[in-house]
PAPASE-545508 format. One line per 2 residues: number of its first residue (from 1); for each residue x, y, z of N, C-alpha, C. Coordinates in Angstrom, 3 decimals. Each point is the difference from the previous one (the first is absolute). Layout:
<sites>
NUM = X:Y:Z:X:Y:Z:X:Y:Z; ...
</sites>
This chain:
<sites>
1 = -88.578:43.981:44.058:0.968:-0.867:0.626:-0.102:0.140:1.514; 0.236:-1.098:0.658:-0.039:0.003:1.455:1.383:-0.278:0.558
3 = 0.288:0.590:1.144:1.282:-0.231:0.651:-0.018:-1.384:0.634; 1.022:-0.784:-0.246:0.049:-1.379:0.481:1.078:-0.158:1.062
5 = -0.201:-0.922:0.934:1.041:-0.261:0.999:1.221:-0.632:-0.659; 1.149:0.202:0.605:1.233:-0.586:-0.521:-0.075:-1.512:0.151
7 = 0.288:-0.697:-1.091:-0.008:-1.457:0.002:1.178:-0.507:-0.813; 0.208:-1.300:0.048:1.098:-0.607:-0.750:-0.434:-0.297:-1.434
9 = 0.973:-0.298:-0.833:-0.273:-0.365:-1.388:-0.912:-1.225:-0.055; 0.248:-0.993:0.839:-0.851:-1.202:-0.027:-1.439:0.321:0.396
11 = -0.207:0.958:0.909:-1.362:0.433:0.353:-0.709:0.574:-1.228; 0.703:0.869:-0.736:-0.596:0.620:-1.184:-0.244:-1.044:-1.090
13 = 0.921:-0.917:-0.192:-0.200:-1.067:-0.996:-1.224:-0.834:0.345; -0.154:-0.341:1.270:-1.147:-0.802:0.437:-1.316:0.727:-0.259
15 = 0.038:1.331:-0.021:-1.193:0.800:-0.285:-0.217:0.192:-1.498; 0.895:-0.555:-0.814:-0.163:0.074:-1.446:0.760:1.110:-0.691
17 = 0.804:0.758:0.731:0.744:1.099:-0.611:1.269:-0.520:-0.650; 0.281:0.486:-1.220:1.096:-0.529:-0.809:1.251:0.857:0.007
19 = -0.061:1.203:0.544:1.170:0.871:-0.007:-0.348:1.412:0.408; 0.857:0.942:-0.407:-0.169:1.404:0.354:-0.090:0.855:-1.259
21 = -0.636:1.161:0.119:-0.112:0.905:-1.140:-0.035:1.442:0.451; 0.384:0.883:-0.900:-0.225:1.434:0.163:-0.813:0.430:-1.218
23 = -0.932:0.892:0.204:-0.855:0.412:-1.108:0.701:0.969:-0.937; 0.796:0.932:0.571:0.643:1.011:-0.834:1.285:0.460:0.670
25 = 1.111:-0.145:-0.684:1.299:0.430:0.516:0.055:1.528:0.021; 0.450:0.610:1.104:0.091:1.457:0.056:1.099:0.559:-0.908
27 = 0.947:-0.829:-0.415:1.092:0.455:-0.869:-0.400:0.003:-1.478; -0.553:-1.130:-0.472:-0.252:-0.128:-1.445:-1.457:-0.280:-0.364
29 = -0.844:-0.285:0.992:-1.413:-0.232:-0.259:-0.382:-1.428:-0.351; 0.953:-0.907:-0.054:-0.288:-1.396:-0.343:-0.675:-0.728:1.150
31 = -0.844:-0.953:-0.333:-0.545:-0.916:0.988:0.921:-1.209:0.096; 0.047:-0.614:1.155:0.926:-1.108:0.218:-0.664:-1.079:0.832
33 = 0.256:-1.241:-0.331:-0.392:-1.121:0.854:1.140:-1.005:0.001; 0.194:-0.647:1.132:1.019:-1.033:0.117:-0.541:-1.117:0.880
35 = 0.259:-1.238:-0.412:-0.434:-1.151:0.786:0.939:-0.189:1.185; -0.440:-0.825:0.940:0.853:-0.311:1.155:1.322:-0.597:-0.480
37 = -0.068:-0.844:-1.025:1.208:-0.634:-0.533:0.953:1.030:-0.592; -0.533:0.949:-0.761:0.837:1.045:-0.593:0.672:0.863:1.063
39 = -0.628:0.098:1.163:0.543:0.795:1.105:0.856:-0.838:0.947; 0.220:-1.268:-0.332:0.777:-0.920:0.848:-0.513:-0.017:1.438
41 = -1.323:-0.034:0.138:-0.636:0.041:1.316:0.020:-1.372:0.668; 0.447:-0.031:1.233:-0.001:-1.221:0.807:-1.357:-0.132:0.689
43 = -0.504:-1.217:0.219:-1.322:-0.189:0.598:-0.210:0.710:1.340; 0.993:0.013:0.873:-0.167:0.619:1.321:0.451:1.450:0.052
45 = 0.285:0.593:-1.149:0.473:1.383:-0.055:-1.161:0.982:0.137; 0.234:1.091:0.708:-0.973:1.075:0.157:-0.242:0.648:-1.366
47 = -1.252:0.144:-0.388:-0.338:0.545:-1.310:0.501:1.433:-0.167; 0.055:0.771:1.061:0.504:1.373:-0.093:1.475:-0.007:-0.401
49 = 0.754:-0.956:0.512:1.411:-0.120:-0.398:0.112:-0.368:-1.476; -0.857:-0.877:-0.465:-0.001:-0.380:-1.414:-0.339:1.217:-0.865
51 = -0.939:0.827:0.454:-0.411:1.188:-0.762:1.162:0.950:-0.247; 0.961:0.009:0.867:1.162:0.875:-0.183:0.854:-0.412:-1.198
53 = -0.219:-1.205:-0.511:0.751:-0.469:-1.167:-0.704:0.289:-1.326; -1.212:0.519:0.052:-0.742:0.301:-1.226:0.729:1.102:-0.771
55 = 0.139:-0.204:-1.297:0.597:0.992:-0.889:-0.940:0.214:-1.176; -0.054:1.227:-0.476:-0.848:0.351:-1.132:0.477:-0.726:-1.252
57 = -0.926:-0.537:-0.782:0.360:-0.656:-1.259:0.510:1.007:-1.020; -0.453:1.247:0.098:0.387:1.014:-0.983:1.355:0.627:0.241
59 = 0.271:0.413:1.246:1.235:0.745:0.283:0.924:-0.696:0.993; -0.409:-1.162:0.517:0.817:-0.800:0.930:0.251:0.672:1.351
61 = -0.735:1.061:0.309:0.169:0.695:1.271:-0.965:-0.561:1.041; 0.392:0.043:1.287:-0.974:-0.359:1.036:-1.022:1.123:0.080
63 = -1.276:-0.326:0.064:-1.035:1.038:0.043:-0.121:0.613:1.394; 0.986:0.805:0.397:0.074:0.583:1.347:-1.254:0.794:0.339
65 = -0.541:-0.269:1.186:-1.166:0.719:0.494:-1.320:-0.470:-0.571; 0.009:-0.972:-0.882:-1.215:-0.466:-0.651:-0.519:-1.259:0.675
67 = -1.300:-0.097:0.146:-0.593:-1.201:0.589:0.192:-1.181:-0.938; 0.273:-1.149:0.580:0.131:-1.247:-0.752:-1.158:-0.892:0.413
69 = -0.666:-0.601:-0.971:-1.162:-0.838:0.282:0.257:-1.429:-0.438; -0.667:-0.939:0.662:0.041:-1.387:-0.451:-0.990:-0.150:-1.146
71 = 0.166:-1.015:-0.807:-0.978:-0.261:-1.048:-0.280:-1.491:-0.095; -1.194:-0.300:-0.461:-0.390:-1.399:-0.188:0.201:-0.431:-1.442
73 = -0.372:0.824:-0.933:0.109:-0.367:-1.406:0.288:1.249:-0.812; 1.125:0.031:-0.669:0.403:1.173:-0.769:-1.002:0.312:-1.099
75 = -0.612:-1.006:-0.590:-0.923:0.222:-1.106:-1.357:0.507:0.463; -0.295:-0.088:1.277:-1.281:0.466:0.527:0.266:1.032:1.080
77 = 0.180:1.264:-0.396:0.331:1.033:0.977:-1.218:0.479:0.782; -1.194:-0.508:-0.329:-1.192:0.383:0.745:-0.092:-0.715:1.340
79 = 0.816:-1.021:0.198:-0.026:-0.731:1.271:0.497:0.882:1.132; -0.406:-0.357:1.199:0.407:0.753:1.183:1.516:-0.024:0.173
81 = 0.557:1.155:0.307:1.421:0.102:0.303:0.128:0.513:1.418; 1.088:-0.325:0.640:0.240:0.454:1.359:1.342:0.701:0.067
83 = -0.003:1.180:0.574:1.240:0.734:0.164:0.760:-0.598:1.163; 1.270:-0.321:-0.230:0.796:-0.612:1.061:0.968:0.975:0.628
85 = 0.231:1.117:-0.612:0.925:0.988:0.547:0.546:0.860:-1.106; 0.828:0.945:0.362:0.632:0.817:-1.020:1.500:-0.128:0.128
87 = 0.663:0.198:-1.100:1.443:-0.151:-0.053:0.648:1.327:0.351; 0.910:-0.034:0.946:0.727:1.219:0.345:1.235:0.104:-0.873
89 = 0.507:1.203:-0.147:1.163:0.208:-0.857:1.297:-0.387:0.683; -0.017:-0.256:1.300:1.228:-0.352:0.728:0.255:-1.478:-0.016
</sites>
């Protein structure tokens, strides 16, 4: 994964990214993905702000301290992912 500059949701959509994901929750070990729509992301919203709304599908906790990545296609995890930031616990 490569570190990406901060961009808006519409920038990421234009690049083909469909949402955000975490590979493994530090609390329960579940993987999670959520589309921009599921995260109620506005087109001009900073993607890092949207990442703060990600919750684990398994335990419903925010994955504090864990990197959140964008994804293009949930069914094809071999595609390139970009780390957009990590979620702080505060």
